[in-house]
C-alpha positions as CSV (number, residue, x, y, z in Angstrom):
1,X,-66.6,58.2,25.1
2,X,-70.4,58.0,25.3
3,X,-72.0,61.1,23.9
4,X,-73.6,61.6,27.4
5,X,-69.9,62.2,28.7
6,X,-69.2,64.4,26.3
7,X,-72.4,66.4,27.0
8,X,-71.6,66.4,30.8
9,X,-68.0,68.7,29.9
10,X,-70.2,71.8,28.9
11,X,-69.8,73.6,31.5
12,X,-70.8,76.9,29.9
13,X,-74.3,77.9,28.4
14,X,-74.3,77.2,24.5
15,X,-76.6,79.9,23.8
16,X,-75.6,83.4,23.0
17,X,-77.5,85.9,26.1
18,X,-80.3,86.9,23.7
19,X,-81.3,83.3,23.1
20,X,-81.2,82.7,26.9
21,X,-83.2,85.8,27.5
22,X,-85.9,84.3,24.8
23,X,-85.6,81.1,26.6
24,X,-86.4,82.0,30.1
25,X,-89.7,84.1,28.6
26,X,-90.8,81.5,26.7
27,X,-90.6,79.3,29.8
28,X,-91.9,81.7,31.9
29,X,-95.7,81.5,33.7
30,X,-96.6,85.0,32.3
31,X,-96.1,83.8,28.9
32,X,-98.2,80.7,29.0
33,X,-101.3,82.5,30.3
34,X,-101.0,84.6,26.8
35,X,-103.0,81.8,25.5
36,X,-105.7,83.1,27.3
37,X,-106.0,86.9,26.9
38,X,-108.0,88.7,25.0
39,X,-106.3,90.1,21.4
40,X,-109.7,91.7,20.1
41,X,-112.0,88.8,20.3
42,X,-112.0,87.1,23.6
43,X,-110.3,83.3,24.5
44,X,-114.0,81.7,24.3
45,X,-115.3,82.7,21.1
46,X,-113.4,80.2,18.9
47,X,-110.5,78.4,18.6
48,X,-109.9,80.4,15.4
49,X,-109.1,83.5,16.7
50,X,-106.0,85.3,18.0
51,X,-104.8,85.7,21.3
52,X,-102.3,87.4,23.2
53,X,-100.2,84.5,22.7
54,X,-100.3,83.5,18.9
55,X,-100.1,87.3,18.2
56,X,-96.8,87.5,19.9
57,X,-95.3,84.6,18.4
58,X,-96.4,86.3,14.9
59,X,-94.8,89.4,16.0
60,X,-91.7,87.7,16.9
61,X,-91.6,85.9,13.2
62,X,-92.1,89.2,11.4
63,X,-89.1,91.0,13.4
64,X,-86.7,87.9,13.1
65,X,-87.2,88.5,9.2
66,X,-86.7,92.0,9.2
67,X,-83.7,91.8,11.6
68,X,-81.9,89.1,9.6
69,X,-82.1,90.9,6.4
70,X,-80.8,94.5,8.0
71,X,-77.7,92.5,9.7
72,X,-79.9,92.9,13.1
73,X,-79.4,90.9,16.1
74,X,-82.5,88.2,15.8
75,X,-82.1,86.9,19.3
76,X,-82.7,90.3,20.9
77,X,-85.6,91.5,18.8
78,X,-87.3,87.6,19.3
79,X,-86.7,88.3,22.5
80,X,-88.2,91.2,23.1
81,X,-90.9,90.6,20.8
82,X,-92.3,87.5,22.7
83,X,-92.2,89.6,26.0
84,X,-93.8,92.3,24.7
85,X,-97.2,91.9,25.9
86,X,-96.9,90.2,29.2
87,X,-98.1,93.1,31.2
88,X,-101.9,93.1,29.2
89,X,-104.5,92.3,31.2
90,X,-107.5,90.2,30.6
91,X,-109.4,91.8,28.5
92,X,-107.1,93.4,26.0
93,X,-106.6,97.2,26.5
94,X,-110.3,97.9,27.8
95,X,-109.0,95.8,30.8
96,X,-105.7,97.6,30.9
97,X,-107.8,101.2,30.9
98,X,-110.2,100.0,33.6
99,X,-107.1,98.6,35.5
100,X,-105.6,102.3,35.2
101,X,-108.6,104.1,36.2
102,X,-109.3,101.7,39.7
103,X,-105.6,102.8,40.5
104,X,-106.0,106.7,39.8
105,X,-109.1,107.1,41.5
106,X,-107.2,105.6,44.9
107,X,-104.5,108.2,44.4
108,X,-102.0,106.4,42.6
109,X,-101.1,108.8,40.0
110,X,-98.7,106.8,38.0
111,X,-101.7,104.2,37.4
112,X,-101.3,101.2,35.1
113,X,-99.4,100.9,31.6
114,X,-99.1,97.5,30.0
115,X,-95.6,98.6,28.3
116,X,-94.4,99.1,32.2
117,X,-96.1,96.1,33.4
118,X,-94.5,93.8,30.9
119,X,-91.0,95.3,32.0
120,X,-92.0,94.5,36.2
121,X,-93.3,90.9,35.2
122,X,-89.7,90.1,33.6
123,X,-87.9,92.2,36.3
124,X,-89.4,91.8,39.4
125,X,-93.1,89.7,39.0
126,X,-92.0,86.6,38.0
127,X,-90.1,84.1,40.5
128,X,-87.1,81.7,39.4
129,X,-84.8,82.2,41.2
130,X,-84.0,81.9,44.9
131,X,-81.7,85.1,45.4
132,X,-83.5,87.7,43.5
133,X,-86.8,88.1,42.0
134,X,-87.6,88.6,37.9
135,X,-85.8,86.2,35.1
136,X,-82.5,87.6,35.2
137,X,-82.6,89.1,31.3
138,X,-79.8,91.4,29.9
139,X,-80.1,95.0,30.0
140,X,-81.1,95.4,25.9
141,X,-83.9,92.9,26.5
142,X,-85.2,94.8,29.2
143,X,-84.7,98.0,27.8
144,X,-86.7,97.2,24.6
145,X,-89.5,95.8,26.3
146,X,-89.8,98.9,28.3
147,X,-89.0,101.2,25.4
148,X,-90.2,99.3,22.4
149,X,-93.5,101.2,22.0
150,X,-92.9,104.7,20.4
151,X,-93.2,107.5,21.9
152,X,-92.0,106.5,25.4
153,X,-94.8,107.3,28.3
154,X,-92.1,108.7,30.8
155,X,-95.2,109.7,33.3
156,X,-96.0,106.1,33.8
157,X,-92.3,105.3,35.2
158,X,-90.5,106.1,38.6
159,X,-87.5,108.1,38.7
160,X,-85.2,105.3,39.2
161,X,-86.7,103.8,36.1
162,X,-85.4,106.7,34.5
163,X,-82.0,107.1,35.5
164,X,-81.4,103.4,34.8
165,X,-82.9,103.1,31.0
166,X,-82.9,107.1,30.1
167,X,-86.3,107.4,28.3
168,X,-84.8,110.5,26.8
169,X,-82.9,108.2,24.0
170,X,-84.0,105.7,21.9
171,X,-83.7,102.1,22.6
172,X,-81.7,99.3,19.9
173,X,-82.9,98.6,16.5
174,X,-83.9,95.5,17.3
175,X,-86.7,97.3,19.7
176,X,-87.7,99.5,17.1
177,X,-88.4,96.7,14.7
178,X,-90.3,95.1,17.1
179,X,-92.6,97.8,17.2
180,X,-93.4,98.1,13.5
181,X,-93.4,94.4,13.3
182,X,-96.3,94.6,16.4
183,X,-98.1,97.0,13.8
184,X,-97.9,94.7,10.9
185,X,-99.0,91.5,12.9
186,X,-102.0,93.4,14.6
187,X,-103.5,95.1,11.6
188,X,-103.0,91.3,9.1
189,X,-104.3,89.6,11.5
190,X,-107.2,91.6,13.0
191,X,-108.4,91.8,9.8
192,X,-108.4,88.3,8.9
193,X,-110.3,87.7,12.3
194,X,-112.6,90.5,11.7
195,X,-113.6,89.3,8.1
196,X,-113.3,85.6,9.4
197,X,-116.9,86.6,12.1
198,X,-118.6,89.0,9.9
199,X,-117.6,92.0,11.8
200,X,-115.7,93.4,8.9
201,X,-115.9,92.8,5.0
202,X,-113.5,93.3,2.5
203,X,-116.0,95.5,1.0
204,X,-116.1,97.9,4.2
205,X,-112.1,98.2,4.1
206,X,-112.1,98.8,0.4
207,X,-112.1,102.6,1.9
208,X,-108.3,101.9,2.4
209,X,-106.1,102.1,-0.8
210,X,-103.6,100.2,0.6
211,X,-106.3,97.6,0.8
212,X,-107.3,97.8,-2.5
213,X,-103.4,97.5,-3.8
214,X,-103.6,94.5,-1.9
215,X,-107.0,93.2,-3.2
216,X,-105.7,93.5,-6.3
217,X,-102.5,91.1,-5.5
218,X,-104.7,88.4,-4.2
219,X,-106.8,88.7,-7.7
220,X,-104.0,88.0,-9.9
221,X,-103.8,84.7,-8.0
222,X,-107.5,83.7,-8.7
223,X,-107.7,81.7,-5.4
224,X,-111.7,82.4,-4.9
225,X,-114.0,84.5,-3.5
226,X,-113.5,87.4,-0.5
227,X,-115.0,85.1,2.2
228,X,-113.2,82.2,1.3
229,X,-110.3,81.0,3.9
230,X,-107.7,80.5,1.0
231,X,-108.6,84.4,0.3
232,X,-108.1,85.3,3.6
233,X,-104.7,83.4,3.6
234,X,-103.3,84.8,0.4
235,X,-104.5,88.6,1.5
236,X,-102.9,88.6,4.8
237,X,-99.5,87.0,3.3
238,X,-99.6,89.7,0.4
239,X,-100.6,92.1,3.5
240,X,-97.7,91.3,5.6
241,X,-94.6,90.7,2.5
242,X,-95.9,93.9,1.0
243,X,-95.2,95.7,4.8
244,X,-92.0,94.1,5.4
245,X,-90.1,94.9,2.2
246,X,-91.5,98.3,2.3
247,X,-89.9,98.9,5.6
248,X,-86.8,97.2,4.6
249,X,-86.2,99.0,1.2
250,X,-86.9,102.4,3.3
251,X,-85.1,101.5,6.6
252,X,-81.8,99.9,5.3
253,X,-80.6,103.4,4.3
254,X,-80.9,104.6,7.7
255,X,-79.0,101.7,9.2
256,X,-75.4,101.5,9.7
257,X,-75.0,97.6,11.0
258,X,-73.4,97.3,14.1
259,X,-73.8,100.6,15.2
260,X,-74.9,100.2,19.1
261,X,-77.8,102.4,19.3
262,X,-79.0,102.0,22.4
263,X,-79.0,105.2,25.0
264,X,-76.9,107.2,22.2
265,X,-79.8,108.7,20.5
266,X,-81.6,111.3,21.7
267,X,-85.4,110.6,21.2
268,X,-86.6,113.7,19.8
269,X,-84.2,112.3,16.6
270,X,-86.2,110.5,13.9
271,X,-86.5,106.7,14.4
272,X,-84.4,105.0,11.1
273,X,-86.6,102.2,11.3
274,X,-90.3,102.9,8.8
275,X,-92.0,103.3,5.9
276,X,-92.2,105.8,3.4
277,X,-94.6,108.5,4.3
278,X,-97.2,108.0,1.2
279,X,-97.5,104.5,3.2
280,X,-97.2,105.8,6.8
281,X,-100.1,108.0,5.7
282,X,-102.0,105.1,3.8
283,X,-101.3,102.6,7.6
284,X,-103.0,105.4,9.5
285,X,-106.2,105.5,7.2
286,X,-106.3,101.5,7.8
287,X,-106.1,101.9,11.3
288,X,-109.1,104.8,11.6
289,X,-111.2,102.2,9.4
290,X,-110.5,99.6,11.7
291,X,-111.4,101.4,15.0
292,X,-114.5,102.8,13.6
293,X,-115.9,99.7,11.6
294,X,-114.8,97.2,14.0
295,X,-113.0,97.8,17.1
296,X,-116.0,100.1,17.9
297,X,-118.2,97.2,16.9
298,X,-121.6,96.7,19.0
299,X,-120.3,92.8,19.3
300,X,-116.9,93.9,20.7
301,X,-117.6,96.7,22.4
302,X,-120.3,94.3,24.8
303,X,-118.1,92.0,25.2
304,X,-115.4,94.5,26.2
305,X,-117.8,96.3,28.8
306,X,-118.6,93.1,30.8
307,X,-114.5,92.6,30.8
308,X,-114.5,96.2,32.1
309,X,-117.2,95.3,34.8
310,X,-115.2,92.1,35.8
311,X,-112.2,94.0,36.5
312,X,-113.8,96.5,38.4
313,X,-115.3,94.0,40.7
314,X,-112.6,92.2,41.0
315,X,-110.4,95.1,41.9
316,X,-112.9,96.2,44.7
317,X,-113.6,93.0,46.3
318,X,-109.9,92.2,46.9
319,X,-109.1,95.7,48.2
320,X,-112.3,95.1,50.4
321,X,-111.0,91.3,51.2
322,X,-107.3,91.0,50.7
323,X,-107.5,87.5,52.3
324,X,-109.0,86.2,49.2
325,X,-105.2,87.1,47.2
326,X,-102.8,83.9,46.3
327,X,-100.4,83.4,49.5
328,X,-97.8,84.7,46.8
329,X,-99.5,87.8,46.8
330,X,-100.7,88.0,50.4
331,X,-97.3,87.9,51.6
332,X,-96.3,90.8,49.9
333,X,-98.9,92.9,51.8
334,X,-96.0,93.6,54.8
335,X,-93.6,95.2,52.5
336,X,-95.7,96.9,49.2
337,X,-98.7,99.0,49.0
338,X,-101.7,96.9,48.7
339,X,-103.1,98.7,45.7
340,X,-100.7,97.6,43.4
341,X,-100.6,94.4,44.7
342,X,-104.1,93.8,43.5
343,X,-103.8,95.3,40.4
344,X,-100.7,93.2,39.8
345,X,-102.7,90.0,40.5
346,X,-105.5,91.1,38.1
347,X,-103.2,91.9,35.9
348,X,-102.0,88.3,35.9
349,X,-105.1,86.5,35.3
350,X,-106.5,84.8,32.3
351,X,-109.4,86.4,30.4
352,X,-111.2,82.7,31.5
353,X,-109.8,83.2,35.0
354,X,-110.9,86.9,36.0
355,X,-114.4,85.7,34.7
356,X,-114.6,82.8,36.8
357,X,-113.6,84.2,40.2
358,X,-116.0,87.4,38.8
359,X,-118.4,85.2,39.0
360,X,-117.9,83.0,41.5
361,X,-118.0,86.2,44.0
362,X,-120.7,88.1,42.6
363,X,-122.9,85.5,40.7
364,X,-123.2,84.7,36.6
365,X,-122.0,87.9,34.9
């Protein structure tokens, strides 16, 4: 029998349902666009800095490591992780906040929220099948994308979503793992990118007790000066390892492997995935330092202000002249509200396309 004949006899999908979800997400157009969406630094700042794409991959890797050690479903965690940022606008959180302001100013009280937008991308906005919209993902993956970030922001969601996914309950443990993996990933790589860019230094970060502990571990290896690339790499590795091992140690006792948690545990109940209280406090202090000394740095704020003006300008222009919408979105004007269509289109843009389109309309920004 020829190998080709043998493969032709496979009449069922050889993947498990969550692996199939993961593959559908990876092959979506929205996933590819993450390469040109801001994490902290705009994509054109340089090839080194993380984007939403590299961030999503790092979150996925960390989530797989955690779920593997806890005896959970790795493919489910991977699918949720890879899709969790699909709803982000250009220019990071500033872009989402600006789009939210634009919609609310026009009377849309639900505004814009990127977690719900990620859910909408995979359940409605992506078009891959003739008969229906979305990527045709499993309930657990959809629920994990919608509810992975605690606390769940119910005010943004239509009643029909509440009824179907019950935001009064926690999602799967895998979704909870993704939430903490997201936190571990962005803290470690934002520090790496921030030090590399010169916006923050390890001296600044030494105000954090957690950072002092990690720097001591790196110093024991004798890998060089604090600004060296090898030093930064070893620092990131130690920080991720420390947080992952700490999370595993604290969480294992709270998990019964095989338990079906989705929609069974009240959202007021304590989440079983996390760190011991002292480390949680250290993490909060580190986040505060990063916010004050890096995220609010003049260079970052200046770039984000430019992005904010671009979002406002694009929203205003597309509301005034709907014929600038691509055909896919323009056709939806017959049965959907224009404000939401315009918001969906802007949210789908990469940073560079949003800037290019803005400059085409208004001149060089």
